[in-house]
PyMOL Python script that loads the backbone (N, CA, C, O; Angstrom):
from pymol import cmd

cmd.read_pdbstr("""\
ATOM      1  N   UNK A   1     133.990 169.338 123.709  1.00  0.00           N
ATOM      2  CA  UNK A   1     133.119 168.416 124.402  1.00  0.00           C
ATOM      3  C   UNK A   1     132.955 167.146 123.561  1.00  0.00           C
ATOM      4  O   UNK A   1     132.836 167.204 122.337  1.00  0.00           O
ATOM      5  N   UNK A   2     132.952 166.020 124.235  1.00  0.00           N
ATOM      6  CA  UNK A   2     132.831 164.732 123.562  1.00  0.00           C
ATOM      7  C   UNK A   2     131.509 164.078 123.910  1.00  0.00           C
ATOM      8  O   UNK A   2     130.922 164.352 124.957  1.00  0.00           O
ATOM      9  N   UNK A   3     131.047 163.213 123.024  1.00  0.00           N
ATOM     10  CA  UNK A   3     129.812 162.488 123.273  1.00  0.00           C
ATOM     11  C   UNK A   3     129.969 161.035 122.837  1.00  0.00           C
ATOM     12  O   UNK A   3     130.744 160.723 121.933  1.00  0.00           O
ATOM     13  N   UNK A   4     129.220 160.152 123.495  1.00  0.00           N
ATOM     14  CA  UNK A   4     129.266 158.726 123.179  1.00  0.00           C
ATOM     15  C   UNK A   4     128.289 158.415 122.053  1.00  0.00           C
ATOM     16  O   UNK A   4     127.113 158.772 122.119  1.00  0.00           O
ATOM     17  N   UNK A   5     128.792 157.745 121.020  1.00  0.00           N
ATOM     18  CA  UNK A   5     127.964 157.351 119.884  1.00  0.00           C
ATOM     19  C   UNK A   5     128.227 155.885 119.554  1.00  0.00           C
ATOM     20  O   UNK A   5     129.206 155.299 120.016  1.00  0.00           O
ATOM     21  N   UNK A   6     127.351 155.308 118.758  1.00  0.00           N
ATOM     22  CA  UNK A   6     127.534 153.946 118.272  1.00  0.00           C
ATOM     23  C   UNK A   6     127.838 154.007 116.788  1.00  0.00           C
ATOM     24  O   UNK A   6     127.101 154.625 116.019  1.00  0.00           O
ATOM     25  N   UNK A   7     128.928 153.362 116.387  1.00  0.00           N
ATOM     26  CA  UNK A   7     129.299 153.302 114.975  1.00  0.00           C
ATOM     27  C   UNK A   7     128.943 151.910 114.463  1.00  0.00           C
ATOM     28  O   UNK A   7     129.345 150.900 115.041  1.00  0.00           O
ATOM     29  N   UNK A   8     128.184 151.873 113.372  1.00  0.00           N
ATOM     30  CA  UNK A   8     127.781 150.614 112.753  1.00  0.00           C
ATOM     31  C   UNK A   8     128.582 150.428 111.464  1.00  0.00           C
ATOM     32  O   UNK A   8     128.635 151.322 110.620  1.00  0.00           O
ATOM     33  N   UNK A   9     129.195 149.274 111.326  1.00  0.00           N
ATOM     34  CA  UNK A   9     130.011 148.977 110.141  1.00  0.00           C
ATOM     35  C   UNK A   9     129.290 147.965 109.268  1.00  0.00           C
ATOM     36  O   UNK A   9     128.821 146.936 109.754  1.00  0.00           O
ATOM     37  N   UNK A  10     129.203 148.260 107.978  1.00  0.00           N
ATOM     38  CA  UNK A  10     128.528 147.376 107.038  1.00  0.00           C
ATOM     39  C   UNK A  10     129.483 146.927 105.939  1.00  0.00           C
ATOM     40  O   UNK A  10     130.425 147.634 105.582  1.00  0.00           O
ATOM     41  N   UNK A  11     129.215 145.732 105.412  1.00  0.00           N
ATOM     42  CA  UNK A  11     129.921 145.187 104.258  1.00  0.00           C
ATOM     43  C   UNK A  11     131.443 145.292 104.405  1.00  0.00           C
ATOM     44  O   UNK A  11     132.009 144.775 105.368  1.00  0.00           O
ATOM     45  N   UNK A  12     132.097 145.952 103.466  1.00  0.00           N
ATOM     46  CA  UNK A  12     133.563 146.025 103.448  1.00  0.00           C
ATOM     47  C   UNK A  12     134.115 146.708 104.701  1.00  0.00           C
ATOM     48  O   UNK A  12     135.187 146.336 105.177  1.00  0.00           O
ATOM     49  N   UNK A  13     133.409 147.693 105.240  1.00  0.00           N
ATOM     50  CA  UNK A  13     133.912 148.380 106.442  1.00  0.00           C
ATOM     51  C   UNK A  13     133.926 147.417 107.635  1.00  0.00           C
ATOM     52  O   UNK A  13     134.818 147.499 108.479  1.00  0.00           O
ATOM     53  N   UNK A  14     132.955 146.511 107.714  1.00  0.00           N
ATOM     54  CA  UNK A  14     132.942 145.512 108.789  1.00  0.00           C
ATOM     55  C   UNK A  14     134.096 144.532 108.604  1.00  0.00           C
ATOM     56  O   UNK A  14     134.735 144.110 109.568  1.00  0.00           O
ATOM     57  N   UNK A  15     134.347 144.183 107.353  1.00  0.00           N
ATOM     58  CA  UNK A  15     135.464 143.282 107.034  1.00  0.00           C
ATOM     59  C   UNK A  15     136.802 143.919 107.437  1.00  0.00           C
ATOM     60  O   UNK A  15     137.661 143.255 108.017  1.00  0.00           O
ATOM     61  N   UNK A  16     136.968 145.192 107.127  1.00  0.00           N
ATOM     62  CA  UNK A  16     138.236 145.884 107.398  1.00  0.00           C
ATOM     63  C   UNK A  16     138.472 146.113 108.889  1.00  0.00           C
ATOM     64  O   UNK A  16     139.610 146.062 109.354  1.00  0.00           O
ATOM     65  N   UNK A  17     137.402 146.363 109.635  1.00  0.00           N
ATOM     66  CA  UNK A  17     137.565 146.642 111.064  1.00  0.00           C
ATOM     67  C   UNK A  17     137.450 145.388 111.919  1.00  0.00           C
ATOM     68  O   UNK A  17     137.930 145.357 113.052  1.00  0.00           O
ATOM     69  N   UNK A  18     136.814 144.353 111.376  1.00  0.00           N
ATOM     70  CA  UNK A  18     136.554 143.155 112.166  1.00  0.00           C
ATOM     71  C   UNK A  18     135.421 143.354 113.146  1.00  0.00           C
ATOM     72  O   UNK A  18     135.243 142.551 114.062  1.00  0.00           O
ATOM     73  N   UNK A  19     134.645 144.424 112.963  1.00  0.00           N
ATOM     74  CA  UNK A  19     133.552 144.763 113.880  1.00  0.00           C
ATOM     75  C   UNK A  19     132.259 145.010 113.123  1.00  0.00           C
ATOM     76  O   UNK A  19     132.270 145.446 111.972  1.00  0.00           O
ATOM     77  N   UNK A  20     131.156 144.727 113.778  1.00  0.00           N
ATOM     78  CA  UNK A  20     129.853 145.109 113.232  1.00  0.00           C
ATOM     79  C   UNK A  20     129.414 146.445 113.833  1.00  0.00           C
ATOM     80  O   UNK A  20     128.695 147.219 113.202  1.00  0.00           O
ATOM     81  N   UNK A  21     129.861 146.696 115.064  1.00  0.00           N
ATOM     82  CA  UNK A  21     129.548 147.974 115.708  1.00  0.00           C
ATOM     83  C   UNK A  21     130.494 148.193 116.881  1.00  0.00           C
ATOM     84  O   UNK A  21     131.129 147.258 117.371  1.00  0.00           O
ATOM     85  N   UNK A  22     130.575 149.443 117.321  1.00  0.00           N
ATOM     86  CA  UNK A  22     131.345 149.780 118.514  1.00  0.00           C
ATOM     87  C   UNK A  22     130.834 151.100 119.065  1.00  0.00           C
ATOM     88  O   UNK A  22     130.343 151.955 118.327  1.00  0.00           O
ATOM     89  N   UNK A  23     130.959 151.248 120.377  1.00  0.00           N
ATOM     90  CA  UNK A  23     130.608 152.506 121.039  1.00  0.00           C
ATOM     91  C   UNK A  23     131.898 153.285 121.255  1.00  0.00           C
ATOM     92  O   UNK A  23     132.855 152.773 121.836  1.00  0.00           O
ATOM     93  N   UNK A  24     131.915 154.526 120.782  1.00  0.00           N
ATOM     94  CA  UNK A  24     133.115 155.350 120.908  1.00  0.00           C
ATOM     95  C   UNK A  24     132.732 156.762 121.340  1.00  0.00           C
ATOM     96  O   UNK A  24     131.569 157.161 121.267  1.00  0.00           O
ATOM     97  N   UNK A  25     133.730 157.496 121.785  1.00  0.00           N
ATOM     98  CA  UNK A  25     133.553 158.880 122.169  1.00  0.00           C
ATOM     99  C   UNK A  25     134.156 159.769 121.081  1.00  0.00           C
ATOM    100  O   UNK A  25     135.317 159.600 120.708  1.00  0.00           O
ATOM    101  N   UNK A  26     133.368 160.708 120.577  1.00  0.00           N
ATOM    102  CA  UNK A  26     133.814 161.609 119.515  1.00  0.00           C
ATOM    103  C   UNK A  26     133.481 163.048 119.896  1.00  0.00           C
ATOM    104  O   UNK A  26     132.605 163.287 120.727  1.00  0.00           O
ATOM    105  N   UNK A  27     134.188 164.015 119.279  1.00  0.00           N
ATOM    106  CA  UNK A  27     133.814 165.413 119.512  1.00  0.00           C
ATOM    107  C   UNK A  27     132.342 165.609 119.137  1.00  0.00           C
ATOM    108  O   UNK A  27     131.875 165.045 118.147  1.00  0.00           O
ATOM    109  N   UNK A  28     131.620 166.394 119.911  1.00  0.00           N
ATOM    110  CA  UNK A  28     130.188 166.553 119.655  1.00  0.00           C
ATOM    111  C   UNK A  28     129.900 167.422 118.432  1.00  0.00           C
ATOM    112  O   UNK A  28     128.790 167.389 117.901  1.00  0.00           O
ATOM    113  N   UNK A  29     130.876 168.192 117.984  1.00  0.00           N
ATOM    114  CA  UNK A  29     130.685 168.993 116.782  1.00  0.00           C
ATOM    115  C   UNK A  29     131.955 168.914 115.936  1.00  0.00           C
ATOM    116  O   UNK A  29     133.045 169.267 116.388  1.00  0.00           O
ATOM    117  N   UNK A  30     131.791 168.447 114.706  1.00  0.00           N
ATOM    118  CA  UNK A  30     132.919 168.314 113.794  1.00  0.00           C
ATOM    119  C   UNK A  30     132.379 168.213 112.383  1.00  0.00           C
ATOM    120  O   UNK A  30     131.180 168.013 112.190  1.00  0.00           O
ATOM    121  N   UNK A  31     133.253 168.350 111.389  1.00  0.00           N
ATOM    122  CA  UNK A  31     132.793 168.201 110.011  1.00  0.00           C
ATOM    123  C   UNK A  31     132.721 166.708 109.683  1.00  0.00           C
ATOM    124  O   UNK A  31     133.302 165.873 110.377  1.00  0.00           O
ATOM    125  N   UNK A  32     132.002 166.401 108.621  1.00  0.00           N
ATOM    126  CA  UNK A  32     131.883 164.994 108.221  1.00  0.00           C
ATOM    127  C   UNK A  32     133.257 164.417 107.875  1.00  0.00           C
ATOM    128  O   UNK A  32     133.514 163.243 108.140  1.00  0.00           O
ATOM    129  N   UNK A  33     134.140 165.224 107.289  1.00  0.00           N
ATOM    130  CA  UNK A  33     135.488 164.745 106.982  1.00  0.00           C
ATOM    131  C   UNK A  33     136.271 164.479 108.264  1.00  0.00           C
ATOM    132  O   UNK A  33     136.978 163.475 108.356  1.00  0.00           O
ATOM    133  N   UNK A  34     136.155 165.359 109.249  1.00  0.00           N
ATOM    134  CA  UNK A  34     136.832 165.129 110.537  1.00  0.00           C
ATOM    135  C   UNK A  34     136.295 163.870 111.207  1.00  0.00           C
ATOM    136  O   UNK A  34     137.052 163.129 111.834  1.00  0.00           O
ATOM    137  N   UNK A  35     135.003 163.628 111.080  1.00  0.00           N
ATOM    138  CA  UNK A  35     134.403 162.413 111.632  1.00  0.00           C
ATOM    139  C   UNK A  35     135.043 161.186 110.986  1.00  0.00           C
ATOM    140  O   UNK A  35     135.441 160.251 111.681  1.00  0.00           O
ATOM    141  N   UNK A  36     135.141 161.192 109.661  1.00  0.00           N
ATOM    142  CA  UNK A  36     135.782 160.076 108.957  1.00  0.00           C
ATOM    143  C   UNK A  36     137.236 159.916 109.405  1.00  0.00           C
ATOM    144  O   UNK A  36     137.697 158.796 109.623  1.00  0.00           O
ATOM    145  N   UNK A  37     137.955 161.023 109.541  1.00  0.00           N
ATOM    146  CA  UNK A  37     139.361 160.954 109.962  1.00  0.00           C
ATOM    147  C   UNK A  37     139.492 160.359 111.365  1.00  0.00           C
ATOM    148  O   UNK A  37     140.445 159.627 111.634  1.00  0.00           O
ATOM    149  N   UNK A  38     138.555 160.661 112.257  1.00  0.00           N
ATOM    150  CA  UNK A  38     138.563 160.056 113.595  1.00  0.00           C
ATOM    151  C   UNK A  38     138.408 158.534 113.486  1.00  0.00           C
ATOM    152  O   UNK A  38     139.063 157.781 114.206  1.00  0.00           O
ATOM    153  N   UNK A  39     137.539 158.100 112.583  1.00  0.00           N
ATOM    154  CA  UNK A  39     137.337 156.659 112.395  1.00  0.00           C
ATOM    155  C   UNK A  39     138.570 156.006 111.774  1.00  0.00           C
ATOM    156  O   UNK A  39     138.936 154.887 112.134  1.00  0.00           O
ATOM    157  N   UNK A  40     139.205 156.712 110.839  1.00  0.00           N
ATOM    158  CA  UNK A  40     140.442 156.193 110.233  1.00  0.00           C
ATOM    159  C   UNK A  40     141.562 156.056 111.265  1.00  0.00           C
ATOM    160  O   UNK A  40     142.359 155.121 111.200  1.00  0.00           O
ATOM    161  N   UNK A  41     141.620 156.986 112.213  1.00  0.00           N
ATOM    162  CA  UNK A  41     142.646 156.890 113.260  1.00  0.00           C
ATOM    163  C   UNK A  41     142.456 155.614 114.078  1.00  0.00           C
ATOM    164  O   UNK A  41     143.427 154.955 114.449  1.00  0.00           O
ATOM    165  N   UNK A  42     141.201 155.275 114.354  1.00  0.00           N
ATOM    166  CA  UNK A  42     140.892 154.068 115.122  1.00  0.00           C
ATOM    167  C   UNK A  42     141.124 152.808 114.289  1.00  0.00           C
ATOM    168  O   UNK A  42     141.561 151.780 114.807  1.00  0.00           O
ATOM    169  N   UNK A  43     140.829 152.903 113.003  1.00  0.00           N
ATOM    170  CA  UNK A  43     140.906 151.748 112.098  1.00  0.00           C
ATOM    171  C   UNK A  43     141.569 152.185 110.787  1.00  0.00           C
ATOM    172  O   UNK A  43     140.877 152.462 109.808  1.00  0.00           O
ATOM    173  N   UNK A  44     142.899 152.247 110.762  1.00  0.00           N
ATOM    174  CA  UNK A  44     143.606 152.753 109.580  1.00  0.00           C
ATOM    175  C   UNK A  44     143.257 152.032 108.277  1.00  0.00           C
ATOM    176  O   UNK A  44     143.363 152.621 107.202  1.00  0.00           O
ATOM    177  N   UNK A  45     142.848 150.783 108.358  1.00  0.00           N
ATOM    178  CA  UNK A  45     142.523 150.043 107.128  1.00  0.00           C
ATOM    179  C   UNK A  45     141.308 150.627 106.413  1.00  0.00           C
ATOM    180  O   UNK A  45     141.106 150.361 105.228  1.00  0.00           O
ATOM    181  N   UNK A  46     140.495 151.422 107.117  1.00  0.00           N
ATOM    182  CA  UNK A  46     139.330 152.048 106.487  1.00  0.00           C
ATOM    183  C   UNK A  46     139.726 153.054 105.407  1.00  0.00           C
ATOM    184  O   UNK A  46     138.903 153.411 104.565  1.00  0.00           O
ATOM    185  N   UNK A  47     140.963 153.507 105.425  1.00  0.00           N
ATOM    186  CA  UNK A  47     141.391 154.559 104.488  1.00  0.00           C
ATOM    187  C   UNK A  47     141.160 154.171 103.029  1.00  0.00           C
ATOM    188  O   UNK A  47     140.998 155.051 102.184  1.00  0.00           O
ATOM    189  N   UNK A  48     141.141 152.876 102.715  1.00  0.00           N
ATOM    190  CA  UNK A  48     140.916 152.455 101.325  1.00  0.00           C
ATOM    191  C   UNK A  48     139.504 152.798 100.849  1.00  0.00           C
ATOM    192  O   UNK A  48     139.248 152.814  99.645  1.00  0.00           O
ATOM    193  N   UNK A  49     138.594 153.072 101.772  1.00  0.00           N
ATOM    194  CA  UNK A  49     137.204 153.384 101.406  1.00  0.00           C
ATOM    195  C   UNK A  49     136.936 154.876 101.282  1.00  0.00           C
ATOM    196  O   UNK A  49     135.859 155.274 100.839  1.00  0.00           O
ATOM    197  N   UNK A  50     137.889 155.697 101.663  1.00  0.00           N
ATOM    198  CA  UNK A  50     137.656 157.148 101.794  1.00  0.00           C
ATOM    199  C   UNK A  50     136.986 157.777 100.575  1.00  0.00           C
ATOM    200  O   UNK A  50     136.085 158.602 100.732  1.00  0.00           O
ATOM    201  N   UNK A  51     137.397 157.413  99.386  1.00  0.00           N
ATOM    202  CA  UNK A  51     136.876 158.069  98.178  1.00  0.00           C
ATOM    203  C   UNK A  51     135.458 157.634  97.821  1.00  0.00           C
ATOM    204  O   UNK A  51     134.796 158.286  97.013  1.00  0.00           O
ATOM    205  N   UNK A  52     134.987 156.538  98.416  1.00  0.00           N
ATOM    206  CA  UNK A  52     133.693 156.003  97.992  1.00  0.00           C
ATOM    207  C   UNK A  52     132.686 155.857  99.126  1.00  0.00           C
ATOM    208  O   UNK A  52     131.510 155.599  98.871  1.00  0.00           O
ATOM    209  N   UNK A  53     133.123 156.016 100.368  1.00  0.00           N
ATOM    210  CA  UNK A  53     132.254 155.732 101.503  1.00  0.00           C
ATOM    211  C   UNK A  53     131.164 156.785 101.675  1.00  0.00           C
ATOM    212  O   UNK A  53     131.338 157.952 101.323  1.00  0.00           O
ATOM    213  N   UNK A  54     130.044 156.344 102.221  1.00  0.00           N
ATOM    214  CA  UNK A  54     128.966 157.247 102.598  1.00  0.00           C
ATOM    215  C   UNK A  54     128.721 157.038 104.089  1.00  0.00           C
ATOM    216  O   UNK A  54     128.695 155.906 104.571  1.00  0.00           O
ATOM    217  N   UNK A  55     128.545 158.125 104.799  1.00  0.00           N
ATOM    218  CA  UNK A  55     128.213 158.050 106.218  1.00  0.00           C
ATOM    219  C   UNK A  55     126.729 158.358 106.383  1.00  0.00           C
ATOM    220  O   UNK A  55     126.146 159.117 105.608  1.00  0.00           O
ATOM    221  N   UNK A  56     126.134 157.759 107.401  1.00  0.00           N
ATOM    222  CA  UNK A  56     124.763 158.127 107.761  1.00  0.00           C
ATOM    223  C   UNK A  56     124.774 158.436 109.258  1.00  0.00           C
ATOM    224  O   UNK A  56     125.201 157.618 110.073  1.00  0.00           O
ATOM    225  N   UNK A  57     124.302 159.620 109.599  1.00  0.00           N
ATOM    226  CA  UNK A  57     124.203 160.034 110.995  1.00  0.00           C
ATOM    227  C   UNK A  57     122.721 160.204 111.296  1.00  0.00           C
ATOM    228  O   UNK A  57     122.030 160.977 110.632  1.00  0.00           O
ATOM    229  N   UNK A  58     122.240 159.483 112.296  1.00  0.00           N
ATOM    230  CA  UNK A  58     120.804 159.469 112.615  1.00  0.00           C
ATOM    231  C   UNK A  58     119.982 159.139 111.372  1.00  0.00           C
ATOM    232  O   UNK A  58     118.937 159.742 111.128  1.00  0.00           O
ATOM    233  N   UNK A  59     120.463 158.182 110.595  1.00  0.00           N
ATOM    234  CA  UNK A  59     119.798 157.658 109.396  1.00  0.00           C
ATOM    235  C   UNK A  59     119.662 158.683 108.275  1.00  0.00           C
ATOM    236  O   UNK A  59     118.794 158.556 107.411  1.00  0.00           O
ATOM    237  N   UNK A  60     120.528 159.707 108.292  1.00  0.00           N
ATOM    238  CA  UNK A  60     120.556 160.669 107.188  1.00  0.00           C
ATOM    239  C   UNK A  60     121.936 160.639 106.562  1.00  0.00           C
ATOM    240  O   UNK A  60     122.948 160.719 107.258  1.00  0.00           O
ATOM    241  N   UNK A  61     121.970 160.520 105.227  1.00  0.00           N
ATOM    242  CA  UNK A  61     123.250 160.441 104.529  1.00  0.00           C
ATOM    243  C   UNK A  61     124.032 161.739 104.647  1.00  0.00           C
ATOM    244  O   UNK A  61     123.479 162.837 104.586  1.00  0.00           O
ATOM    245  N   UNK A  62     125.342 161.572 104.818  1.00  0.00           N
ATOM    246  CA  UNK A  62     126.250 162.707 104.947  1.00  0.00           C
ATOM    247  C   UNK A  62     127.441 162.419 104.033  1.00  0.00           C
ATOM    248  O   UNK A  62     128.061 161.361 104.139  1.00  0.00           O
ATOM    249  N   UNK A  63     127.763 163.357 103.137  1.00  0.00           N
ATOM    250  CA  UNK A  63     128.935 163.171 102.288  1.00  0.00           C
ATOM    251  C   UNK A  63     130.163 163.722 103.013  1.00  0.00           C
ATOM    252  O   UNK A  63     130.053 164.625 103.842  1.00  0.00           O
ATOM    253  N   UNK A  64     131.332 163.167 102.690  1.00  0.00           N
ATOM    254  CA  UNK A  64     132.563 163.628 103.326  1.00  0.00           C
ATOM    255  C   UNK A  64     132.896 165.020 102.817  1.00  0.00           C
ATOM    256  O   UNK A  64     132.891 165.278 101.613  1.00  0.00           O
ATOM    257  N   UNK A  65     133.184 165.906 103.751  1.00  0.00           N
ATOM    258  CA  UNK A  65     133.527 167.266 103.361  1.00  0.00           C
ATOM    259  C   UNK A  65     133.408 168.210 104.530  1.00  0.00           C
ATOM    260  O   UNK A  65     133.676 167.844 105.674  1.00  0.00           O
ATOM    261  N   UNK A  66     132.996 169.447 104.228  1.00  0.00           N
ATOM    262  CA  UNK A  66     132.942 170.502 105.233  1.00  0.00           C
ATOM    263  C   UNK A  66     131.607 170.580 105.961  1.00  0.00           C
ATOM    264  O   UNK A  66     131.407 171.464 106.794  1.00  0.00           O
ATOM    265  N   UNK A  67     130.697 169.670 105.657  1.00  0.00           N
ATOM    266  CA  UNK A  67     129.382 169.681 106.304  1.00  0.00           C
ATOM    267  C   UNK A  67     129.537 169.463 107.804  1.00  0.00           C
ATOM    268  O   UNK A  67     130.167 168.496 108.232  1.00  0.00           O
ATOM    269  N   UNK A  68     128.965 170.359 108.599  1.00  0.00           N
ATOM    270  CA  UNK A  68     129.056 170.252 110.052  1.00  0.00           C
ATOM    271  C   UNK A  68     128.101 169.179 110.561  1.00  0.00           C
ATOM    272  O   UNK A  68     126.937 169.119 110.166  1.00  0.00           O
ATOM    273  N   UNK A  69     128.621 168.335 111.448  1.00  0.00           N
ATOM    274  CA  UNK A  69     127.827 167.267 112.055  1.00  0.00           C
ATOM    275  C   UNK A  69     127.798 167.505 113.557  1.00  0.00           C
ATOM    276  O   UNK A  69     128.845 167.573 114.200  1.00  0.00           O
ATOM    277  N   UNK A  70     126.605 167.631 114.111  1.00  0.00           N
ATOM    278  CA  UNK A  70     126.445 167.772 115.557  1.00  0.00           C
ATOM    279  C   UNK A  70     125.988 166.434 116.110  1.00  0.00           C
ATOM    280  O   UNK A  70     124.890 165.968 115.806  1.00  0.00           O
ATOM    281  N   UNK A  71     126.832 165.821 116.922  1.00  0.00           N
ATOM    282  CA  UNK A  71     126.527 164.512 117.479  1.00  0.00           C
ATOM    283  C   UNK A  71     125.902 164.658 118.854  1.00  0.00           C
ATOM    284  O   UNK A  71     126.286 165.514 119.651  1.00  0.00           O
ATOM    285  N   UNK A  72     124.921 163.791 119.110  1.00  0.00           N
ATOM    286  CA  UNK A  72     124.256 163.771 120.417  1.00  0.00           C
ATOM    287  C   UNK A  72     124.456 162.400 121.045  1.00  0.00           C
ATOM    288  O   UNK A  72     124.681 161.414 120.343  1.00  0.00           O
ATOM    289  N   UNK A  73     124.376 162.345 122.335  1.00  0.00           N
ATOM    290  CA  UNK A  73     124.543 161.103 123.079  1.00  0.00           C
ATOM    291  C   UNK A  73     123.646 160.014 122.498  1.00  0.00           C
ATOM    292  O   UNK A  73     122.437 160.197 122.349  1.00  0.00           O
ATOM    293  N   UNK A  74     124.265 158.872 122.172  1.00  0.00           N
ATOM    294  CA  UNK A  74     123.505 157.733 121.676  1.00  0.00           C
ATOM    295  C   UNK A  74     123.256 157.730 120.181  1.00  0.00           C
ATOM    296  O   UNK A  74     122.617 156.809 119.670  1.00  0.00           O
ATOM    297  N   UNK A  75     123.746 158.741 119.460  1.00  0.00           N
ATOM    298  CA  UNK A  75     123.571 158.750 118.003  1.00  0.00           C
ATOM    299  C   UNK A  75     124.186 157.513 117.376  1.00  0.00           C
ATOM    300  O   UNK A  75     125.162 156.960 117.884  1.00  0.00           O
ATOM    301  N   UNK A  76     123.604 157.087 116.266  1.00  0.00           N
ATOM    302  CA  UNK A  76     124.183 156.004 115.470  1.00  0.00           C
ATOM    303  C   UNK A  76     124.794 156.599 114.209  1.00  0.00           C
ATOM    304  O   UNK A  76     124.191 157.421 113.518  1.00  0.00           O
ATOM    305  N   UNK A  77     126.011 156.151 113.940  1.00  0.00           N
ATOM    306  CA  UNK A  77     126.711 156.552 112.729  1.00  0.00           C
ATOM    307  C   UNK A  77     126.943 155.281 111.929  1.00  0.00           C
ATOM    308  O   UNK A  77     127.601 154.355 112.404  1.00  0.00           O
ATOM    309  N   UNK A  78     126.407 155.234 110.723  1.00  0.00           N
ATOM    310  CA  UNK A  78     126.583 154.049 109.891  1.00  0.00           C
ATOM    311  C   UNK A  78     127.640 154.320 108.832  1.00  0.00           C
ATOM    312  O   UNK A  78     127.639 155.367 108.184  1.00  0.00           O
ATOM    313  N   UNK A  79     128.544 153.353 108.669  1.00  0.00           N
ATOM    314  CA  UNK A  79     129.591 153.428 107.643  1.00  0.00           C
ATOM    315  C   UNK A  79     129.134 152.538 106.499  1.00  0.00           C
ATOM    316  O   UNK A  79     129.077 151.316 106.634  1.00  0.00           O
ATOM    317  N   UNK A  80     128.811 153.159 105.376  1.00  0.00           N
ATOM    318  CA  UNK A  80     128.245 152.425 104.260  1.00  0.00           C
ATOM    319  C   UNK A  80     129.210 152.479 103.084  1.00  0.00           C
ATOM    320  O   UNK A  80     129.262 153.472 102.358  1.00  0.00           O
ATOM    321  N   UNK A  81     129.977 151.400 102.898  1.00  0.00           N
ATOM    322  CA  UNK A  81     130.925 151.371 101.786  1.00  0.00           C
ATOM    323  C   UNK A  81     130.179 151.146 100.474  1.00  0.00           C
ATOM    324  O   UNK A  81     129.000 150.791 100.471  1.00  0.00           O
ATOM    325  N   UNK A  82     130.879 151.355  99.362  1.00  0.00           N
ATOM    326  CA  UNK A  82     130.230 151.105  98.068  1.00  0.00           C
ATOM    327  C   UNK A  82     129.838 149.624  97.988  1.00  0.00           C
ATOM    328  O   UNK A  82     130.558 148.748  98.466  1.00  0.00           O
ATOM    329  N   UNK A  83     128.707 149.375  97.387  1.00  0.00           N
ATOM    330  CA  UNK A  83     128.265 147.997  97.225  1.00  0.00           C
ATOM    331  C   UNK A  83     128.826 147.450  95.925  1.00  0.00           C
ATOM    332  O   UNK A  83     128.725 148.078  94.872  1.00  0.00           O
ATOM    333  N   UNK A  84     129.415 146.278  96.017  1.00  0.00           N
ATOM    334  CA  UNK A  84     129.902 145.666  94.786  1.00  0.00           C
ATOM    335  C   UNK A  84     128.789 144.795  94.268  1.00  0.00           C
ATOM    336  O   UNK A  84     127.998 144.245  95.035  1.00  0.00           O
ATOM    337  N   UNK A  85     128.737 144.677  92.998  1.00  0.00           N
ATOM    338  CA  UNK A  85     127.680 143.858  92.418  1.00  0.00           C
ATOM    339  C   UNK A  85     127.915 143.692  90.940  1.00  0.00           C
ATOM    340  O   UNK A  85     128.922 144.151  90.399  1.00  0.00           O
ATOM    341  N   UNK A  86     127.011 143.055  90.313  1.00  0.00           N
ATOM    342  CA  UNK A  86     127.175 142.877  88.883  1.00  0.00           C
ATOM    343  C   UNK A  86     126.030 142.119  88.322  1.00  0.00           C
ATOM    344  O   UNK A  86     125.987 141.866  87.118  1.00  0.00           O
TER     345      UNK A  86
END
""", "prot")
cmd.dss("prot")
cmd.show_as("cartoon", "prot")
cmd.util.cbc("prot")
cmd.orient("prot")
C-alpha cells in the first residue's frame, strides 16, 4: 500500500534536487534506509549525502538503517543534510 507524503529538502539536498519540497507516493511501511533509497531513485544526486544525512518523519529524527517507518497520508519527511560551517 502506498501513501502520499510531502518531502522537504533543506540546504545541500535542496541544491542537489533543485526543489524545496515535493509531494510523492511512497510505500506506507518501509525501513528508513528503504525510504532513503526511494528518494535516491527519484534524485540520484542525493547519493552523495547518504553517509551524513538525517531524516525527520513527523518532526522526529530517524537514522538510516533498519528502523521501521510507518507513513501516513500527509506526513512530512524532511531531508536534513550535514550543516557546513566554521
